[in-house]
VEXDREN-2710 file (C-alpha; in Angstrom, 1 decimal):
% VEXDREN-2710
k/r/px/py/pz
1/MET/82.3/-25.6/-185.7
2/ASP/84.5/-28.6/-185.7
3/ASN/84.3/-28.9/-189.5
4/ASN/85.4/-25.3/-189.8
5/LYS/88.3/-25.9/-187.5
6/LYS/89.4/-29.0/-189.5
7/GLU/89.0/-27.5/-192.9
8/PHE/90.7/-24.2/-192.2
9/LYS/94.4/-24.1/-193.1
10/PRO/96.5/-21.0/-192.1
11/TYR/98.8/-19.3/-194.5
12/ILE/101.9/-20.6/-192.7
13/PRO/101.3/-24.2/-191.8
14/ALA/101.5/-25.4/-188.2
15/ASP/104.5/-27.6/-188.9
16/LYS/106.5/-24.8/-190.5
17/VAL/108.6/-22.5/-188.4
18/VAL/109.6/-19.0/-189.7
19/PRO/110.9/-15.9/-188.0
20/GLU/108.3/-14.4/-185.8
21/PHE/109.4/-13.2/-182.4
22/THR/112.5/-11.4/-183.5
23/VAL/114.5/-8.4/-182.2
24/THR/113.5/-6.4/-185.3
25/ALA/109.8/-7.0/-184.8
26/LEU/110.0/-6.2/-181.1
27/LEU/111.9/-2.9/-181.6
28/ILE/109.6/-1.7/-184.4
29/GLY/106.5/-2.9/-182.5
30/ILE/107.5/-1.1/-179.3
31/LEU/108.2/2.1/-181.2
32/LEU/104.8/2.0/-182.9
33/ALA/103.0/1.2/-179.6
34/ILE/104.4/4.4/-178.1
35/VAL/103.8/6.5/-181.2
36/PHE/100.3/5.2/-181.9
37/GLY/99.5/5.3/-178.2
38/ALA/100.5/9.0/-177.9
39/ALA/98.7/9.9/-181.2
40/ASN/95.5/8.2/-180.1
41/ALA/95.6/9.7/-176.6
42/TYR/95.7/13.1/-178.2
43/LEU/92.9/12.2/-180.7
44/GLY/90.7/10.6/-178.1
45/LEU/90.9/13.5/-175.7
46/LEU/90.1/15.8/-178.6
47/VAL/87.1/14.0/-180.3
48/GLY/86.1/11.3/-177.8
49/MET/87.1/8.3/-179.9
50/THR/90.2/6.5/-181.1
51/VAL/91.0/4.5/-184.3
52/SER/92.5/1.1/-184.7
53/ALA/96.2/1.0/-185.2
54/SER/96.5/-2.6/-186.4
55/ILE/96.5/-2.0/-190.2
56/PRO/98.7/1.2/-190.2
57/ALA/101.2/-0.7/-188.0
58/ALA/101.1/-3.7/-190.3
59/VAL/101.7/-1.7/-193.4
60/ILE/104.5/0.4/-191.8
61/SER/106.1/-2.9/-190.7
62/MET/105.9/-4.3/-194.2
63/GLY/107.5/-1.1/-195.5
64/ILE/110.4/-1.4/-193.1
65/ILE/110.9/-5.1/-193.0
66/ARG/110.2/-6.0/-196.6
67/VAL/111.4/-2.9/-198.5
68/ILE/114.2/-1.4/-196.3
69/LEU/115.6/-4.5/-194.6
70/ARG/114.9/-6.8/-197.6
71/LYS/113.4/-9.5/-195.3
72/ASP/110.3/-11.6/-196.1
73/SER/108.4/-12.7/-193.1
74/ILE/104.6/-12.3/-192.7
75/LEU/104.8/-13.5/-189.1
76/GLU/107.3/-10.7/-188.1
77/ASN/104.9/-8.2/-189.6
78/ASN/102.1/-9.7/-187.7
79/MET/104.1/-9.5/-184.5
80/VAL/104.8/-5.8/-185.1
81/GLN/101.1/-5.0/-185.5
82/THR/100.2/-7.0/-182.4
83/ILE/102.7/-5.1/-180.3
84/GLY/101.9/-1.7/-182.0
85/SER/98.1/-1.9/-181.8
86/ALA/98.3/-2.5/-178.0
87/GLY/99.5/1.2/-177.6
88/GLU/96.2/2.5/-179.1
89/SER/94.1/0.3/-176.8
90/VAL/96.0/1.3/-173.6
91/ALA/95.6/4.9/-174.6
92/ALA/91.8/4.5/-175.3
93/GLY/91.2/3.0/-171.8
94/ALA/93.4/5.5/-170.0
95/ILE/92.0/8.7/-171.6
96/PHE/88.3/7.8/-171.0
97/THR/88.9/7.8/-167.2
98/LEU/92.2/9.0/-165.8
99/PRO/92.0/12.7/-166.8
100/ALA/89.2/12.9/-164.1
101/LEU/92.1/12.7/-161.6
102/PHE/93.8/15.7/-163.2
103/LEU/90.5/17.7/-163.1
104/TRP/90.1/17.1/-159.4
105/ALA/93.8/18.1/-158.9
106/GLU/93.1/21.3/-160.8
107/GLU/90.2/22.0/-158.5
108/GLY/92.6/21.6/-155.5
109/LYS/90.8/18.6/-154.2
110/ILE/93.6/16.0/-154.5
111/ALA/97.3/15.9/-155.5
112/PHE/98.1/15.3/-159.1
113/PRO/98.4/11.5/-159.8
114/SER/102.0/10.4/-160.1
115/ILE/103.3/9.1/-163.5
116/LEU/104.0/5.8/-161.7
117/SER/100.4/5.4/-160.5
118/ILE/99.1/6.1/-164.1
119/ALA/101.6/3.6/-165.5
120/MET/100.6/1.0/-162.9
121/ILE/96.8/1.4/-163.6
122/ALA/97.6/1.0/-167.4
123/LEU/100.0/-1.8/-166.9
124/PHE/97.7/-3.9/-164.5
125/GLY/94.6/-3.2/-166.7
126/GLY/96.5/-4.2/-169.9
127/ILE/98.0/-7.4/-168.5
128/LEU/94.6/-8.5/-167.0
129/GLY/93.0/-7.8/-170.3
130/VAL/95.4/-10.2/-172.1
131/CYS/95.2/-12.8/-169.3
132/PHE/91.4/-12.8/-169.3
133/MET/91.3/-13.1/-173.1
134/VAL/93.7/-16.0/-173.6
135/PRO/91.2/-18.7/-172.3
136/LEU/88.6/-17.3/-174.8
137/ARG/90.8/-17.8/-177.9
138/GLN/89.8/-21.4/-178.5
139/ALA/86.0/-20.8/-178.2
140/LEU/85.8/-17.4/-180.0
141/ILE/88.5/-17.5/-182.7
142/VAL/89.1/-21.2/-183.5
143/GLU/85.7/-22.9/-182.9
144/GLU/83.7/-19.9/-184.2
145/HIS/85.8/-19.3/-187.3
146/GLY/83.4/-18.5/-190.1
147/THR/80.7/-17.4/-187.6
148/LEU/82.4/-14.4/-185.9
149/PRO/83.9/-12.1/-188.6
150/PHE/86.3/-10.0/-186.4
151/PRO/86.3/-7.2/-189.0
152/GLU/89.6/-5.4/-188.2
153/GLY/91.5/-8.7/-187.5
154/THR/90.3/-10.2/-190.8
155/ALA/91.1/-7.0/-192.7
156/CYS/94.6/-6.8/-191.1
157/ALA/95.2/-10.4/-192.2
158/GLU/94.2/-9.5/-195.8
159/VAL/96.7/-6.6/-195.7
160/LEU/99.5/-9.0/-194.5
161/LEU/98.6/-11.6/-197.1
162/ALA/98.8/-8.9/-199.8
163/GLY/102.4/-8.3/-198.6
164/GLU/103.8/-7.8/-202.0
165/GLU/102.0/-4.5/-202.0
166/GLY/103.5/-3.5/-198.7
167/GLY/105.8/-0.9/-200.1
168/SER/103.2/1.2/-201.8
169/LYS/100.7/0.8/-199.0
170/ALA/103.3/1.9/-196.4
171/GLY/104.0/4.9/-198.7
172/THR/100.4/5.9/-198.5
173/VAL/100.4/5.8/-194.7
174/PHE/103.7/7.8/-194.5
175/ALA/102.4/10.3/-197.1
176/GLY/99.2/11.0/-195.0
177/LEU/101.4/11.3/-191.9
178/GLY/103.8/13.8/-193.4
179/ILE/101.2/16.0/-195.1
180/ALA/99.0/16.1/-191.9
181/ALA/102.1/16.8/-189.7
182/PHE/103.1/19.7/-191.9
183/TYR/99.6/21.1/-192.1
184/LYS/99.1/20.9/-188.3
185/PHE/102.5/22.6/-187.7
186/LEU/101.6/25.4/-190.0
187/ALA/98.1/25.8/-188.4
188/ASP/98.7/25.4/-184.6
189/GLY/102.5/25.7/-184.4
190/MET/103.4/28.7/-186.7
191/GLN/99.7/29.9/-186.7
192/LEU/99.8/30.7/-190.3
193/PHE/96.0/30.2/-190.4
194/PRO/93.4/29.5/-187.6
195/SER/92.6/25.9/-187.0
196/GLU/89.1/26.8/-186.0
197/ILE/86.8/29.1/-187.9
198/GLY/83.4/30.2/-186.7
199/HIS/80.7/32.8/-186.5
200/ALA/78.2/33.6/-183.7
201/PHE/74.8/34.9/-184.8
202/LYS/73.7/38.3/-183.4
203/ASN/70.0/37.7/-184.1
204/TYR/70.0/34.1/-183.0
205/SER/71.6/34.4/-179.5
206/GLY/73.4/31.3/-178.2
207/ALA/74.0/29.7/-181.6
208/GLN/77.4/29.6/-183.2
209/ILE/78.4/27.9/-186.5
210/GLY/82.0/26.8/-186.9
211/MET/84.5/24.1/-187.9
212/GLN/87.8/22.9/-186.8
213/VAL/89.8/22.5/-190.0
214/LEU/92.3/19.8/-188.8
215/PRO/93.5/16.7/-190.7
216/ALA/92.7/14.3/-187.8
217/LEU/89.0/15.3/-187.9
218/GLY/88.7/14.7/-191.6
219/GLY/90.5/11.4/-191.1
220/VAL/88.1/10.3/-188.3
221/GLY/85.1/11.3/-190.5
222/TYR/86.4/9.2/-193.5
223/ILE/87.2/6.2/-191.3
224/CYS/83.8/6.3/-189.4
225/GLY/82.0/6.9/-192.7
226/PRO/79.1/9.2/-193.5
227/LYS/76.5/7.6/-191.3
228/ILE/78.4/7.8/-188.0
229/SER/79.7/11.2/-188.9
230/SER/76.2/12.4/-189.6
231/TYR/74.9/11.1/-186.3
232/MET/77.6/13.1/-184.5
233/PHE/76.8/16.1/-186.6
234/ALA/73.1/15.8/-185.7
235/GLY/74.0/15.7/-182.0
236/GLY/76.1/18.8/-182.4
237/THR/73.3/20.6/-184.3
238/LEU/70.8/19.8/-181.6
239/SER/73.0/21.3/-178.9
240/TRP/74.3/24.3/-180.7
241/PHE/71.3/25.3/-182.7
242/VAL/68.4/24.2/-180.5
243/LEU/69.3/23.8/-176.9
244/MET/71.7/26.7/-176.5
245/PRO/69.5/29.2/-178.3
246/MET/66.6/28.0/-176.1
247/ILE/68.7/28.6/-173.0
248/ALA/69.5/32.1/-174.2
249/LEU/65.9/32.8/-175.2
250/PHE/64.1/31.5/-172.1
251/GLY/66.7/31.9/-169.4
252/GLY/68.3/35.2/-170.3
253/ASP/68.0/36.9/-166.9
254/ALA/68.1/33.7/-164.8
255/THR/71.1/32.4/-162.9
256/ILE/71.0/28.6/-163.6
257/PHE/73.1/26.2/-161.6
258/PRO/76.0/25.3/-162.0
259/ALA/76.8/28.8/-163.4
260/SER/77.1/31.6/-160.9
261/VAL/76.0/34.5/-163.2
262/THR/73.0/35.0/-165.4
263/VAL/72.8/33.5/-168.9
264/ASN/73.0/37.0/-170.5
265/GLU/76.2/37.7/-168.6
266/LEU/77.7/34.4/-169.8
267/LEU/76.9/35.5/-173.4
268/THR/78.3/39.0/-173.1
269/MET/81.2/38.8/-170.6
270/PRO/84.9/38.7/-171.9
271/GLY/85.7/35.1/-173.0
272/GLY/82.0/34.2/-172.8
273/GLY/79.6/33.8/-175.7
274/PRO/78.0/30.5/-176.9
275/SER/81.1/28.6/-175.7
276/ALA/80.3/29.6/-172.1
277/LEU/76.8/28.1/-172.5
278/TRP/78.4/24.9/-173.8
279/SER/80.9/24.6/-170.8
280/ASN/78.3/25.5/-168.2
281/TYR/75.2/23.6/-169.4
282/ILE/75.6/21.5/-172.6
283/LYS/78.4/19.5/-171.1
284/TYR/76.0/18.2/-168.4
285/ILE/73.2/17.5/-170.9
286/GLY/75.6/15.7/-173.2
287/ALA/77.1/13.7/-170.2
288/GLY/73.6/12.4/-169.4
289/ALA/73.1/11.4/-173.0
290/VAL/76.5/9.7/-173.3
291/ALA/76.0/7.8/-170.0
292/THR/72.5/6.7/-171.2
293/GLY/73.9/5.7/-174.6
294/GLY/76.5/3.5/-172.9
295/ILE/74.0/1.8/-170.6
296/ILE/71.5/1.3/-173.5
297/SER/74.2/-0.4/-175.6
298/LEU/75.0/-2.6/-172.6
299/ILE/71.4/-3.6/-172.0
300/LYS/70.9/-4.5/-175.6
301/SER/74.0/-6.7/-175.4
302/LEU/72.8/-8.6/-172.3
303/PRO/71.7/-11.8/-174.1
304/LEU/75.0/-11.9/-175.9
305/ILE/76.8/-11.2/-172.7
306/VAL/75.2/-14.1/-170.9
307/ARG/75.8/-16.5/-173.7
308/THR/79.4/-15.5/-174.1
309/PHE/80.1/-15.8/-170.4
310/LYS/78.7/-19.3/-170.2
311/GLN/80.8/-20.3/-173.3
312/ALA/83.9/-18.7/-171.7
313/ILE/83.6/-20.8/-168.5
314/GLY/83.1/-23.9/-170.6
315/SER/86.1/-23.2/-172.7
316/MET/88.3/-22.6/-169.6
317/LYS/87.3/-25.9/-168.1
318/LYS/88.1/-27.7/-171.4
319/ASN/91.4/-26.0/-171.9
320/ALA/92.6/-26.5/-168.4
321/GLY/93.3/-30.2/-169.0
322/SER/94.5/-30.2/-172.6
323/GLY/98.1/-30.2/-173.6
324/LYS/98.2/-28.8/-177.2
325/GLN/101.2/-29.7/-179.3
326/LEU/100.7/-27.9/-182.6
327/ARG/102.5/-24.6/-182.9
328/THR/99.4/-22.7/-184.0
329/GLU/97.5/-24.0/-180.9
330/GLN/99.9/-23.1/-178.1
331/ASP/98.5/-20.5/-175.7
332/LEU/100.2/-19.2/-172.5
333/PRO/99.8/-21.9/-169.8
334/PHE/96.5/-21.6/-167.8
335/PRO/98.2/-22.0/-164.4
336/LEU/100.5/-19.0/-165.3
337/LEU/97.5/-16.9/-166.2
338/ILE/95.8/-17.7/-162.9
339/GLY/99.0/-16.9/-161.0
340/VAL/99.5/-13.5/-162.8
341/ILE/95.8/-12.5/-162.2
342/LEU/96.0/-13.4/-158.4
343/VAL/99.3/-11.5/-158.0
344/ILE/97.9/-8.4/-159.7
345/ALA/94.7/-8.5/-157.6
346/VAL/96.8/-8.7/-154.4
347/LEU/99.0/-5.9/-155.5
348/ILE/96.0/-3.7/-156.3
349/TRP/94.8/-4.3/-152.8
350/ILE/98.0/-3.7/-150.9
351/LEU/99.8/-1.0/-152.9
352/PRO/99.1/2.5/-151.7
353/ILE/99.1/3.7/-155.3
354/PHE/95.6/2.1/-155.6
355/PRO/93.2/3.7/-153.1
356/VAL/91.0/0.6/-153.1
357/ASN/90.2/-2.0/-150.4
358/LEU/89.8/-5.7/-150.8
359/VAL/86.3/-5.3/-152.1
360/GLY/87.6/-2.9/-154.8
361/ALA/90.2/-5.4/-155.8
362/LEU/87.6/-8.2/-156.1
363/ILE/85.4/-5.8/-158.2
364/ILE/88.2/-5.3/-160.6
365/VAL/88.9/-9.1/-161.0
366/VAL/85.2/-10.0/-161.3
367/PHE/84.1/-7.1/-163.6
368/GLY/87.4/-7.4/-165.5
369/PHE/86.8/-11.0/-166.5
370/PHE/83.2/-10.3/-167.2
371/PHE/83.8/-7.3/-169.5
372/ALA/86.9/-8.9/-171.2
373/THR/84.6/-11.7/-172.2
374/VAL/81.9/-9.3/-173.4
375/SER/84.5/-7.1/-175.3
376/SER/86.1/-10.1/-177.0
377/ARG/82.9/-11.3/-178.5
378/MET/81.5/-7.8/-179.3
379/VAL/84.6/-7.0/-181.4
380/GLY/84.2/-10.3/-183.1
381/LEU/80.7/-9.4/-184.2
382/ILE/80.7/-5.6/-184.7
383/GLY/84.4/-4.6/-184.7
384/SER/86.5/-2.6/-182.3
385/SER/85.1/0.8/-183.3
386/ASN/81.6/-0.1/-182.1
387/ASN/82.7/-1.9/-178.9
388/PRO/80.7/-0.2/-176.0
389/VAL/83.8/0.2/-173.8
390/SER/82.4/3.5/-172.4
391/GLY/79.1/1.7/-171.4
392/MET/81.0/-1.1/-169.6
393/THR/83.1/1.6/-167.7
394/ILE/80.0/3.6/-166.8
395/ALA/78.3/0.4/-165.4
396/THR/81.5/-0.4/-163.4
397/LEU/81.8/3.1/-162.1
398/LEU/78.2/3.3/-160.9
399/PHE/78.5/-0.1/-159.2
400/ALA/82.0/0.5/-157.7
401/THR/81.1/4.0/-156.4
402/VAL/78.0/2.7/-154.7
403/ILE/79.8/-0.3/-153.2
404/LEU/82.8/1.8/-152.0
405/LYS/80.3/4.3/-150.4
406/VAL/78.3/1.5/-148.7
407/THR/81.5/-0.1/-147.4
408/GLY/82.8/3.1/-145.8
409/THR/85.2/4.4/-148.5
410/THR/83.6/7.8/-149.1
411/GLY/84.6/11.3/-150.1
412/LEU/87.6/12.0/-152.2
413/THR/89.2/8.6/-151.3
414/GLY/86.2/6.8/-152.6
415/MET/86.0/9.0/-155.7
416/VAL/89.7/8.4/-156.6
417/GLY/89.2/4.7/-155.9
418/ALA/86.2/4.5/-158.2
419/ILE/88.1/6.2/-161.0
420/SER/91.0/3.9/-160.5
421/ILE/88.8/0.8/-160.7
422/GLY/87.0/2.3/-163.7
423/GLY/90.3/3.0/-165.4
424/ILE/91.6/-0.5/-165.0
425/ILE/88.3/-2.0/-166.2
426/CYS/88.2/0.3/-169.2
427/ILE/91.8/-0.7/-170.2
428/VAL/90.9/-4.4/-169.6
429/ALA/88.0/-4.2/-172.0
430/ALA/89.9/-2.2/-174.6
431/ILE/93.0/-4.6/-174.5
432/ALA/90.8/-7.7/-174.6
433/GLY/89.1/-6.5/-177.7
434/ASP/92.4/-5.6/-179.3
435/ALA/94.0/-8.9/-178.4
436/SER/91.0/-10.7/-179.9
437/GLN/91.4/-8.9/-183.3
438/ASP/95.2/-9.6/-183.2
439/LEU/94.8/-13.3/-182.4
440/LYS/92.2/-13.6/-185.2
441/THR/94.8/-12.1/-187.6
442/GLY/97.4/-14.5/-186.3
443/PHE/95.0/-17.5/-186.7
444/ILE/94.5/-16.7/-190.4
445/VAL/98.2/-16.1/-191.2
446/GLY/99.5/-19.0/-189.0
447/ALA/101.1/-17.2/-186.1
448/THR/102.0/-18.8/-182.8
449/PRO/99.3/-17.7/-180.3
450/SER/101.6/-17.8/-177.2
451/LYS/104.2/-15.6/-178.9
452/GLN/101.4/-13.1/-179.9
453/GLN/100.1/-13.0/-176.4
454/VAL/103.6/-12.2/-175.1
455/GLY/103.9/-9.6/-177.8
456/GLU/100.6/-8.1/-176.7
457/ILE/101.9/-7.8/-173.1
458/ILE/105.2/-6.2/-174.4
459/GLY/103.1/-3.6/-176.2
460/VAL/101.1/-3.0/-173.0
461/VAL/104.3/-2.5/-171.0
462/ALA/105.8/-0.1/-173.5
463/SER/102.7/2.1/-173.9
464/SER/102.0/2.0/-170.1
465/ALA/105.4/3.5/-169.5
466/ALA/104.7/6.3/-171.9
467/ILE/101.0/7.1/-171.3
468/GLY/101.6/9.0/-168.0
469/PHE/104.0/11.4/-169.6
470/VAL/101.6/12.0/-172.5
471/LEU/98.7/12.7/-170.1
472/TYR/100.8/15.1/-168.0
473/LEU/102.1/16.8/-171.2
474/LEU/98.6/17.4/-172.7
475/ASN/97.2/18.7/-169.4
476/GLU/100.1/21.0/-168.8
477/ALA/99.9/22.4/-172.3
478/TRP/96.1/22.9/-172.6
479/GLY/94.2/21.5/-169.6
480/TYR/91.5/18.9/-169.7
481/GLY/87.9/19.9/-170.0
482/THR/88.7/22.9/-172.3
483/GLU/87.7/23.4/-175.9
484/LYS/91.3/22.5/-176.8
485/ILE/91.1/19.1/-175.0
486/PRO/87.4/18.4/-174.1
487/ALA/88.1/14.9/-172.7
488/ALA/84.5/14.1/-173.1
489/GLN/84.3/10.6/-171.5
490/ALA/86.6/11.4/-168.6
491/THR/84.7/14.6/-167.7
492/MET/81.5/12.6/-167.8
493/MET/82.9/9.8/-165.6
494/LYS/84.1/12.5/-163.1
495/MET/80.5/14.0/-163.0
496/LEU/79.0/10.6/-162.3
497/VAL/81.3/9.7/-159.5
498/GLU/80.9/13.1/-157.8
499/GLY/77.1/12.9/-158.2
500/ILE/76.9/9.6/-156.4
501/MET/79.4/10.5/-153.7
502/ASN/78.5/14.1/-153.0
503/GLU/75.1/14.6/-154.6
504/GLU/76.2/17.8/-156.2
505/LEU/75.3/17.4/-159.8
506/PRO/72.8/19.5/-161.8
507/TRP/70.5/16.5/-162.2
508/ALA/67.9/18.4/-164.2
509/MET/70.3/18.9/-167.0
510/ILE/71.7/15.4/-166.9
511/LEU/68.1/14.0/-167.0
512/ILE/67.4/16.2/-170.1
513/GLY/70.3/14.4/-171.7
514/VAL/69.0/11.0/-170.5
515/PHE/65.6/11.5/-172.1
516/ILE/67.0/12.9/-175.3
517/ALA/69.1/9.7/-175.6
518/ILE/65.9/7.6/-175.0
519/VAL/64.1/9.5/-177.8
520/VAL/67.0/8.9/-180.1
521/GLU/67.0/5.2/-179.2
522/ILE/63.2/5.1/-179.9
523/LEU/63.8/6.6/-183.3
524/LYS/66.3/3.8/-183.9
525/MET/69.4/5.9/-184.3
526/PRO/72.7/4.9/-182.8
527/VAL/72.7/6.7/-179.4
528/MET/76.4/6.8/-178.7
529/PRO/77.7/8.8/-181.7
530/PHE/74.7/11.2/-181.4
531/ALA/75.3/11.7/-177.7
532/VAL/79.1/12.3/-178.2
533/GLY/78.1/14.8/-180.9
534/MET/75.8/16.6/-178.4
535/TYR/78.7/16.7/-175.9
536/LEU/81.5/17.9/-178.1
537/PRO/81.9/21.5/-179.6
538/PHE/80.0/21.7/-182.8
539/SER/83.1/22.7/-184.6
540/LEU/84.6/19.2/-184.0
541/SER/81.5/17.5/-185.4
542/ALA/81.5/19.7/-188.5
543/GLY/85.2/18.9/-189.2
544/ILE/84.4/15.2/-188.8
545/MET/81.3/15.5/-191.1
546/ALA/83.6/17.0/-193.8
547/GLY/85.6/13.7/-193.9
548/GLY/82.4/11.7/-194.0
549/ILE/81.3/13.6/-197.1
550/VAL/84.6/12.7/-198.9
551/ARG/83.8/9.1/-198.1
552/ILE/80.4/9.5/-199.8
553/PHE/82.0/10.8/-203.0
554/VAL/84.6/7.9/-203.0
555/GLU/81.9/5.3/-202.5
556/LYS/79.6/6.8/-205.1
557/LYS/82.2/6.6/-207.8
558/LYS/81.3/3.9/-210.3
559/GLY/83.5/0.8/-210.7
560/THR/83.7/-2.9/-209.9
561/GLU/83.5/-4.0/-206.3
562/ALA/87.3/-4.7/-206.3
563/GLU/87.9/-1.1/-207.6
564/LYS/85.6/0.4/-204.9
565/LYS/87.3/-1.6/-202.2
566/ALA/90.8/-0.5/-203.4
567/ARG/89.7/3.2/-203.3
568/THR/88.2/2.9/-199.8
569/ASP/91.2/1.0/-198.4
570/ARG/93.7/3.5/-199.9
571/GLY/91.7/6.3/-198.2
572/LEU/91.7/4.3/-194.9
573/LEU/95.5/4.0/-195.0
574/PHE/96.0/7.7/-195.9
575/THR/93.6/8.9/-193.2
576/SER/95.2/6.6/-190.6
577/GLY/98.5/8.3/-191.5
578/MET/96.8/11.7/-191.2
579/ILE/95.6/11.0/-187.7
580/ALA/99.0/9.7/-186.6
581/GLY/100.7/12.7/-188.2
582/GLU/98.5/15.3/-186.4
583/GLY/98.8/13.4/-183.1
584/ILE/102.5/13.4/-183.2
585/ILE/102.7/17.1/-184.0
586/GLY/100.0/17.7/-181.3
587/ILE/102.3/16.0/-178.7
588/LEU/105.3/18.0/-180.1
589/LEU/103.4/21.3/-179.7
590/ALA/102.4/20.4/-176.2
591/VAL/106.1/20.0/-175.4
592/PHE/106.8/23.4/-176.9
593/ALA/104.0/24.9/-174.8
594/VAL/105.3/23.4/-171.6
595/VAL/108.9/24.5/-172.2
596/LYS/107.6/28.0/-173.2
597/ILE/109.0/28.1/-176.8
598/ASP/105.7/27.9/-178.5
599/SER/105.5/31.7/-179.0
600/LYS/108.9/31.8/-180.8
601/ILE/107.7/29.9/-183.8
602/ILE/104.6/31.9/-184.5
603/LEU/104.7/33.8/-187.8
604/PRO/104.2/37.6/-187.9
605/PHE/101.4/37.3/-190.5
606/HIS/98.2/35.2/-190.5
607/LEU/95.7/34.1/-193.1
608/PRO/92.0/35.0/-192.5
609/GLN/89.4/32.4/-191.7
610/VAL/88.5/32.0/-195.4
611/GLY/92.2/30.9/-196.0
612/SER/91.6/28.2/-193.4
613/LEU/88.5/27.0/-195.2
614/VAL/90.3/26.9/-198.6
615/LEU/93.2/25.0/-197.2
616/TYR/91.0/22.4/-195.5
617/ILE/89.0/21.9/-198.6
618/ALA/92.3/21.4/-200.5
619/LEU/93.3/18.8/-198.0
620/LEU/90.0/16.9/-198.4
621/VAL/90.3/17.2/-202.2
622/LEU/93.8/15.6/-201.9
623/LEU/92.3/12.8/-199.8
624/TYR/89.8/12.1/-202.7
625/VAL/92.6/12.2/-205.3
626/VAL/94.6/9.7/-203.2
627/CYS/91.6/7.4/-203.1
628/MET/91.1/7.6/-206.9
629/LYS/94.8/6.9/-207.4
630/ALA/94.0/3.3/-206.6
631/ASP/92.3/3.0/-210.0
632/LYS/95.6/3.9/-211.8
633/GLU/97.5/1.4/-209.7
634/LYS/95.1/-1.3/-210.7
END
């Protein structure tokens, strides 16, 4: 590893100082942190996953700094993507847990969480994530350069190094953003055409085919690729075309807990149908599968976890006594990190915002460092998209809930405390992974690590201040746990905590999901995407699969490796813009719904379902054309 370290030369040498931590970079980065944080919050609550914001933030930054401001600084662009991508990670951690608090509030069990408490959970989790990751930088990024690929971080560095193409690449992101925003506004704002199409089968009771024809779903499918999309689609197919028809066939006249009426009544009552079977039964089966998938991914990672933890402790001891002089080797001081961690731990213990005792605060610090270490190495090996953050959070929740119950913090107080602990740990893991990718990008281009680490904290602060408003807005507009905003992971976390504290879960259904997940693992399929597909409405999985099919056509097109990569990359930029565009309009429409002006923009005429299908196909064809345009640019 030492040879790698000596041989590697960053793009900007260590002895050269160029603009990096500038007012321009800070302002653009903060704006993108808030925008991508809000857009990813909407996306994650809708489909159960978020997408990396690093590359879109980098190309937007290059478009503004290089093209509009006529400045040339790769390190400024790197600082923008560092700050901007933090927003996506804070959103990912928050949406996987904190909507559980809103669900309990809707049930009348607790008061709604304050925006301040949401912001503090996000802020403390984010800062801890950065502080825990800093001591790992030398071991994971410098000493293992050439061993750990850090896919997103390396790809982002390639984009920054190809800076002369920044204008056209930024244009691709903005084009996707604008087209998706216009499409979303026509569909869900003016309701020119339905954003979801479907058909329930009369002779196959309980089944329903459908598709949500939205840009973000096509974008997620393209970014995840055909394999992951097909696993989600398979999970949805099992739920909506096997399990639900079986429930209708065998349980027609039975009243099955947690429903209070018979299965036949669920299917025939106003507002019922197959969706009622999904909300009463499939959500629990899917939750069991998702929880098992997270735990399986964690168990499979145990050898890696142990190795990384040992390496992290060794790295911390080595770094504690070293005074680095080179600009590219300067991290935030170790004593400062320890001080910040201790202050946050004490504040979590004494502030009434956090309903946790001293034990809960210690759990956060111990589990936080442990999972930050795991997350940092995992993203280095397999990328942020495959980082088992949900599995880490599930393990934390199970342990924290049991410990709180044993130590006397029971009932609603214990449940809220467990979710608060899980929320902080989830954000810690997400931010640690994001910071690792960003610091890898900085290592390649020659950034100053300490400045990047401060930039990451600034991104955390900006997005933490905004995330509470976003969560309130989406809940007020559509409500969590509905088909509009399923909030898959948060609903599942809520079920787990309730089950342990109150023993009131339909365990038979959860165990069905558990054993389905085990069968999927035995068949050597990735459990998590399959389980998420089981949990989500089939229409979401179908919309995502459509984007995956476009990726198949793009990758099958003949050409050199460079041409194929250019096509795929152009599609990734365009679809990142699509996701951001729909997310922004989704937030805007939520504002309209809350202030009661949403009905005033609805058109008096509407296209039928076939019109929706035609327009969605046209959007996917446009995505394919944009990908192929890369050949002409070559």
